[in-house]
C-alpha positions in Angstrom: 11.9 -1.1 25.2 9.7 -1.3 22.2 10.7 2.0 21.0 14.7 1.2 21.8 14.3 -2.4 19.4 12.5 -0.4 16.6 15.2 2.2 16.9 17.7 -0.8 16.4 15.6 -2.1 13.6 15.7 1.1 11.8 19.3 1.3 11.9 20.0 -2.2 10.8 17.4 -1.2 7.8 19.3 1.9 6.9 22.7 0.2 7.4 21.8 -2.2 5.2 20.6 0.3 2.4 23.7 2.2 2.9 26.2 -0.6 2.3 24.3 -2.4 -0.7 24.7 1.5 -2.3 27.9 2.0 -1.9 28.4 -1.8 -2.9 26.4 -1.4 -6.2 27.9 1.3 -8.1 26.6 -0.9 -11.3 23.6 0.7 -12.4 22.0 -3.1 -12.7 19.6 -5.5 -10.4 20.7 -8.8 -10.4 18.8 -11.8 -11.2 19.2 -13.0 -7.6 17.9 -9.7 -6.1 14.4 -10.0 -8.7 13.8 -13.5 -7.2 13.9 -11.9 -3.7 11.7 -8.8 -4.3 9.2 -11.0 -5.9 9.6 -13.7 -3.3 9.1 -11.3 -0.6 6.0 -9.2 -2.8 4.0 -12.9 -3.0 5.1 -15.6 -1.1 3.3 -15.5 2.5 3.5 -17.8 5.4 0.0 -17.1 6.2 -0.9 -18.4 3.5 0.4 -21.8 4.2 -1.1 -21.8 7.5 -4.7 -20.3 6.4 -5.4 -22.6 3.5 -4.0 -26.0 5.4 -6.9 -24.8 8.6 -9.4 -24.0 5.9 -9.5 -27.5 3.6 -6.3 -29.5 5.1 -4.2 -31.0 3.0 -5.9 -31.0 -0.2 -5.2 -27.2 -0.1 -1.8 -28.8 -1.4 -3.5 -30.2 -4.7 -5.4 -26.8 -5.4 -1.5 -25.0 -5.0 -0.4 -27.0 -7.8 -3.5 -26.4 -9.9 -3.1 -22.7 -9.2 0.5 -22.8 -10.1 0.2 -24.5 -13.6 -3.3 -23.1 -14.6 -2.4 -19.4 -13.1 0.8 -18.4 -11.6 3.5 -20.0 -14.1 0.9 -18.4 -17.1 0.7 -15.3 -15.4 4.7 -15.3 -14.5 5.5 -15.8 -18.5 3.1 -13.2 -19.3 4.9 -10.9 -16.9 7.9 -11.7 -18.3 7.1 -11.7 -22.4 5.6 -8.1 -21.3 8.6 -7.2 -19.2 11.0 -7.7 -22.5 9.0 -6.5 -24.8 8.4 -2.9 -22.7 11.7 -2.7 -20.8 12.1 0.7 -21.0 8.6 1.6 -19.3 8.4 2.2 -15.3 4.7 1.4 -14.4 5.1 -2.6 -14.8 1.4 -3.7 -14.8 -0.5 -0.4 -16.4 2.0 -0.4 -19.2 1.3 -4.3 -19.8 -2.5 -3.9 -19.9 -2.1 -0.7 -22.0 -0.4 -2.4 -24.9 -3.1 -4.6 -25.5 -6.1 -3.1 -24.5 -5.2 0.6 -24.6 -5.4 3.7 -22.2 -9.0 3.3 -21.2 -9.1 -0.2 -19.7 -5.4 0.2 -18.5 -6.8 3.1 -16.1 -9.6 1.0 -14.7 -8.0 -1.7 -14.2 -4.7 -0.1 -12.3 -7.5 2.0 -10.3 -9.1 -1.6 -9.5 -5.7 -1.9 -8.5 -4.5 0.6 -6.6 -8.1 0.2 -4.5 -7.2 -3.4 -3.7 -3.5 -2.5 -2.3 -4.2 0.9 -0.6 -6.1 -1.2 2.0 -3.4 -3.9 2.0 -0.4 -1.4 3.2 -2.2 -0.6 6.3 -2.5 -4.3 7.1 1.3 -4.8 6.4 2.5 -1.6 9.0 0.0 -3.2 11.4 1.9 -6.6 11.2 5.3 -5.0 11.7 4.2 -4.0 15.7 2.3 -7.3 16.1 5.7 -9.5 15.2 7.8 -7.0 17.1 5.5 -8.2 20.2 6.2 -11.6 19.4 9.8 -11.1 18.9 9.7 -9.1 22.7 7.4 -10.9 24.7 7.0 -14.6 23.0 3.1 -13.2 21.9 1.1 -10.7 20.6 1.1 -8.5 23.6 0.7 -5.2 22.1 -2.0 -2.6 22.6 -4.0 -0.7 20.0 -2.1 2.7 20.8 1.3 1.3 20.4 0.2 -0.6 17.1 -1.1 2.8 15.9 2.1 4.2 17.2 4.7 1.9 15.6 3.0 1.5 12.5 3.1 5.1 12.0 7.1 4.5 12.4 6.6 1.8 9.9 5.0 3.7 7.4 7.4 7.1 7.8 10.0 4.4 7.4 8.3 3.1 4.5 8.1 6.7 3.0 11.7 8.1 3.8 13.1 4.5 1.9 10.7 5.4 -1.4 11.3 9.1 -1.6 15.2 9.2 -0.7 16.5 5.6 -1.7 14.4 3.7 -4.0 16.9 3.0 -6.4 18.2 0.8 -3.2 15.0 -1.4 -2.7 16.4 -4.0 -5.0 19.3 -4.1 -2.8 17.8 -4.3 0.5 15.3 -6.7 -0.8 18.2 -9.5 -1.6 19.6 -10.1 2.2 15.9 -9.9 3.8 14.3 -12.0 1.1 17.1 -14.5 1.9 16.3 -14.1 5.5 12.6 -15.1 4.3 14.0 -18.1 2.6 16.1 -19.0 5.4 12.9 -18.8 7.9 11.1 -20.6 6.0 13.8 -23.4 4.4 14.0 -24.2 8.5 10.0 -24.9 9.1 10.3 -27.2 5.8 13.3 -29.1 6.7 12.0 -29.6 10.4 8.3 -30.8 9.4 9.5 -33.0 6.7 11.8 -34.5 9.3 9.3 -35.2 11.7 7.2 -36.6 8.7 9.5 -39.2 7.7 10.5 -40.2 11.4 6.6 -40.9 11.6 6.7 -38.0 14.7 4.2 -35.4 12.5 1.4 -34.0 14.4 -0.5 -35.3 11.3 -0.9 -39.0 9.9 -0.8 -38.0 6.1 -2.6 -40.4 3.4 -3.1 -39.9 -0.2 -6.8 -39.4 0.5 -6.1 -36.4 2.3 -5.0 -34.7 -0.9 -7.9 -35.7 -3.1 -10.4 -32.4 -3.2 -13.9 -33.6 -2.4 -16.2 -33.1 -4.9 -18.5 -35.8 -4.7 -21.6 -33.8 -3.1 -22.7 -30.2 -4.7 -22.1 -28.8 -0.9 -18.1 -30.1 -0.7 -17.9 -29.1 -4.5 -19.4 -25.4 -3.7 -16.3 -25.2 -0.6 -13.9 -26.6 -3.0 -14.7 -23.8 -5.5 -14.9 -21.4 -3.2 -11.7 -22.4 -1.3 -9.6 -22.3 -4.6 -10.8 -19.0 -5.2 -9.3 -17.5 -2.8 -6.0 -19.7 -3.1 -5.4 -17.9 -6.4 -5.0 -14.4 -4.2 -1.9 -16.5 -2.8 -0.1 -15.8 -6.1 -0.9 -11.9 -6.1 2.4 -9.9 -6.5 5.0 -10.7 -8.7 4.4 -7.2 -11.0 5.9 -5.7 -8.1 8.9 -5.9 -9.8 7.5 -4.3 -13.1 8.4 -0.9 -12.3 12.4 -2.3 -12.1 12.7 -3.5 -15.4 14.7 -0.7 -16.8 16.9 -1.4 -14.0 17.9 -5.1 -15.2 20.9 -5.6 -17.6 19.3 -7.5 -20.6 16.0 -7.6 -19.1 14.8 -10.2 -22.1 17.1 -12.5 -20.3 17.4 -11.6 -16.7 14.3 -10.2 -16.0 12.7 -13.3 -17.7 15.1 -15.6 -15.8 14.5 -13.5 -12.0 10.5 -14.3 -13.1 10.6 -18.0 -13.7 13.2 -18.9 -11.1 10.9 -16.7 -8.6 7.8 -18.7 -9.9 9.0 -22.3 -9.7 10.8 -21.2 -5.9 7.3 -19.9 -4.7 5.4 -22.6 -6.1 7.7 -25.6 -4.4 7.5 -23.8 -1.3 4.1 -23.4 -0.8 3.1 -27.0 -2.0 5.8 -28.4 0.5 5.0 -25.4 3.1 1.5 -27.2 3.4 3.4 -30.5 4.1 5.4 -29.2 6.7 3.2 -27.6 8.5 0.9 -30.4 8.9 3.6 -32.0 10.9 3.5 -29.4 13.7 -0.2 -29.1 14.3 -3.5 -30.6 13.1 -6.0 -29.0 10.8 -8.4 -28.4 14.3 -4.9 -26.7 15.7 -4.7 -24.2 13.3 -8.4 -23.4 13.1 -8.2 -21.7 16.7 -5.5 -19.1 15.2 -6.4 -15.6 14.0 -5.0 -14.8 10.5 -2.7 -12.2 11.9 -1.0 -14.9 14.4 -0.8 -17.8 12.0 2.5 -17.2 11.2 4.1 -17.0 14.4 1.6 -19.4 15.6 3.1 -21.9 13.0 6.7 -21.4 13.9 5.3 -21.7 17.5 4.1 -25.2 17.2 7.6 -26.0 15.6 9.5 -25.1 18.9 7.1 -26.6 21.0 7.4 -29.8 19.1 11.0 -30.1 18.4 11.7 -28.5 22.1 13.2 -25.3 21.2 12.3 -22.8 23.4 10.2 -18.9 23.7 13.5 -17.7 22.3 12.7 -19.6 18.5 9.7 -17.7 18.3 11.0 -14.3 19.6 13.8 -15.0 17.1 10.9 -15.6 14.7 8.8 -12.6 15.4 12.4 -10.4 15.1 12.9 -11.5 11.7 9.3 -11.2 10.1 8.9 -7.5 11.7 12.1 -6.8 9.2 10.8 -9.1 6.7 7.2 -7.5 7.1 8.9 -3.9 6.9 10.5 -4.4 3.9 8.0 -6.1 1.9 6.3 -2.7 3.2 8.6 -0.4 1.1 8.5 -2.8 -1.6 5.1 -2.7 -2.1 4.5 1.4 -1.6 6.9 2.1 -4.1 5.8 -0.9 -6.7 2.0 0.3 -6.1 3.1 4.0 -6.6 4.9 3.7 -9.9 2.6 1.4 -10.9 -0.7 3.4 -10.8 0.7 6.8 -11.4 4.4 6.8 -13.2 2.4 6.2 -17.2 -0.9 7.5 -16.3 -1.9 10.1 -19.1 -2.3 13.6 -18.1 -6.0 14.3 -16.8 -6.1 10.7 -15.7 -5.8 11.4 -12.1 -4.9 14.7 -10.3 -1.8 16.6 -11.8 0.0 16.4 -8.0 -0.6 13.0 -7.6 1.5 11.8 -11.4 4.2 15.0 -10.7 7.3 13.3 -10.2 10.7 14.8 -9.1 12.8 16.7 -11.2 16.3 15.1 -9.6 15.3 11.5 -9.5 12.0 11.3 -11.3 10.4 9.5 -7.9 6.7 10.0 -6.9 6.8 12.1 -4.1 3.2 13.3 -3.9 1.8 9.7 -4.8 4.4 8.1 -1.8 3.1 10.8 1.0 -0.4 10.5 -0.6 -0.6 6.5 0.2 1.5 6.9 3.6 -1.1 9.6 5.0 -4.6 7.4 3.5 -2.9 3.9 5.5 -2.3 5.8 8.4 -5.6 7.1 8.5 -7.2 4.0 7.9 -5.2 2.6 11.0 -6.5 6.0 13.3 -9.7 5.3 12.3 -9.7 1.4 13.1 -7.9 2.3 16.4 -9.4 5.5 17.6 -12.6 5.8 15.9 -14.5 3.1 18.1 -16.3 0.2 17.3 -18.7 1.7 14.7 -15.4 3.4 13.0 -13.9 -0.4 13.2 -16.5 -2.3 11.6 -17.3 0.3 8.8 -13.3 0.2 7.5 -13.6 -3.5 7.7 -16.4 -3.4 5.8 -14.8 -1.2 3.1 -11.7 -3.3 3.2 -14.2 -6.5 2.5 -15.3 -3.9 -0.4 -12.2 -4.1 -1.8 -11.8 -7.9 -2.2 -12.8 -8.7 -5.5 -10.5 -5.2 -6.8 -7.6 -7.0 -6.9 -9.0 -9.9 -9.3 -9.6 -7.1 -12.4 -6.2 -6.4 -13.0 -5.1 -9.6 -13.4 -8.1 -11.2 -15.3 -7.6 -7.2 -18.0 -3.6 -9.0 -18.1 -4.5 -12.3 -19.4 -6.9 -10.4 -22.0 -4.2 -8.1 -23.1 -1.5 -10.5 -23.5 -4.3 -12.5 -26.0 -4.5 -9.1 -27.9 -1.1 -8.8 -27.8 -0.4 -11.6 -29.3 -3.0 -11.7 -32.0 -1.6 -8.5 -33.1 1.8 -9.5 -33.6 3.7 -7.9 -31.3 7.4 -9.5 -31.1 9.3 -9.5 -27.9 12.8 -10.7 -27.3 11.4 -12.9 -25.1 8.3 -15.2 -25.9 6.6 -17.9 -24.4 6.3 -20.0 -27.9 6.6 -18.4 -31.4 3.8 -19.6 -32.6 0.1 -18.5 -30.8 -1.3 -21.5 -29.7 0.1 -21.9 -26.8 0.6 -18.0 -25.7 -2.8 -17.4 -26.3 -3.6 -21.0 -24.1 -1.8 -19.0 -21.4 -3.8 -15.6 -21.6 -7.1 -17.9 -21.7 -5.7 -20.1 -18.6 -4.7 -16.6 -16.7 -8.2 -14.8 -17.5 -10.2 -18.1 -16.9 -9.0 -19.0 -13.3 -9.3 -15.4 -12.4 -13.1 -15.1 -13.7 -13.2 -18.5 -11.7 -12.0 -16.6 -8.7 -14.1 -13.7 -9.3 -17.4 -15.8 -9.4 -16.9 -18.2 -6.9 -14.9 -16.2 -4.6 -18.6 -14.1 -3.6 -21.0 -16.9 -4.7 -22.0 -20.3 -3.8 -24.3 -22.0 -5.5 -25.5 -24.3 -3.0 -26.9 -21.2 -1.1 -30.4 -19.6 -2.7 -29.4 -16.2 -4.2 -31.8 -14.4 -1.8 -29.8 -15.6 1.2 -26.6 -14.8 -0.1 -27.5 -11.6 -1.3 -25.6 -9.0 1.5 -22.3 -11.0 0.4 -22.7 -10.3 -3.0 -23.7 -6.7 -2.6 -20.5 -6.5 -0.6 -18.0 -8.1 -2.7 -19.7 -7.1 -6.4 -21.6 -4.1 -5.6 -18.6 -3.0 -3.8 -16.3 -3.5 -7.1 -19.1 -1.6 -8.8 -19.2 1.2 -6.2 -15.5 1.6 -6.4 -15.3 1.6 -10.5 -18.0 4.3 -10.7 -15.6 6.1 -8.4 -12.8 5.5 -10.4 -15.1 7.0 -13.3 -15.9 10.6 -11.3 -12.0 10.9 -10.4 -11.1 10.5 -14.0 -13.9 12.7 -15.2 -13.1 15.5 -12.9 -9.3 14.7 -13.3 -9.6 15.3 -17.4 -12.3 18.5 -16.8 -9.5 20.1 -14.4 -6.4 19.3 -16.7 -8.2 20.7 -19.9 -8.8 23.6 -17.7 -5.5 24.3 -16.7 -4.0 23.9 -20.6 -6.8 26.7 -21.6 -5.4 29.2 -19.3 -2.0 28.4 -20.1 -3.1 29.6 -23.9 
């Protein structure tokens, strides 16, 4: 039964692609396609449910702060870089390289790769989990079924990435609208319940205040705020598609700004709405991966919808997650390998197809790695699973590095007098403040996501070694890869001579 549904979903995805390819005879991505790509890359309903269960309604206030001082400045910076480097295909690598040079750009993008290569198997395993909700109304699926269907999802992602990469933007548009529609259903129902006095949580002004009265409250708030910033990662997925946008100095900028406002508003309203269907205590009993569908189950129970509603949402999120996997996989390969200088990575990883410029080898490599990680946790036994999740935790801080570097790169970009067709401001004060704000927010996340100043350092050494030591270890691995790749490349060049 599961495989029959999987076959139907595969046909739906391929039909959408073929339809959009025929319809899109023009070269360019529309603004709405860009917005939906960013929406799929960034917005996560799980972020709403999980932030609510951690700190309750004050997470809405934290999200507002994150939007104003991190996400909006970040999107403006990416818009200016994208308009300036509109012919480049790597996105975030090229933006960092412009301001900080190739060496820093390499370490930033290597860190980006390390963080996201572990995110791909996470997305892949969510696809069958959501299918299970679609079929049974619950996460009723075995480890073997999860691994098998995750492999199918990864193979679909690979095939589309290799054969239909130019249609990814078109595919993201209808699926993005489906995702947006599911969120709006939740928001409208939640706000209605609050307005009619039927919400599960009685809202008060005090609930939205971030607790800082005691040292322990401040430490917890800083720690939670640091993790909330992770909810805004992903806008850079559209970076490799700048050259597919008509008038990017206008349309790429417009897409980023519209997406940033849409995502920001939905995140904040989402916290308010989710509280209508369950209390903080209700959501605290839910695991991370089940938070999305559990929220809709709470909604169905609250307003009298049957199990069919949860199943419908399960099917919808299967499609949404599958397309997010396709988008992330292709964007990751392009961002990391498309413009890396020769000798930075093994030559076979940066090799592009002569026919369409697709990074076939990189996409295959990512797919193999992602499935090996899934297989390790499924068939490797308890010890192997623990090892994987420990390594996964060690990559946590790696996601912060590229955004920190992007903010610093932008400061140098403006100080050196580069002029983009789109500018945050013609003067340097506001742009530099934007760069400082992004870098400062990521630095705060770097410190307080792994360190609690109320606990003696000796008692949290294991946690600090895991997060900060893990990042250092992966940076050293990146240094070794770069060194060996450089030697191998020089050796090949010398043989040619």
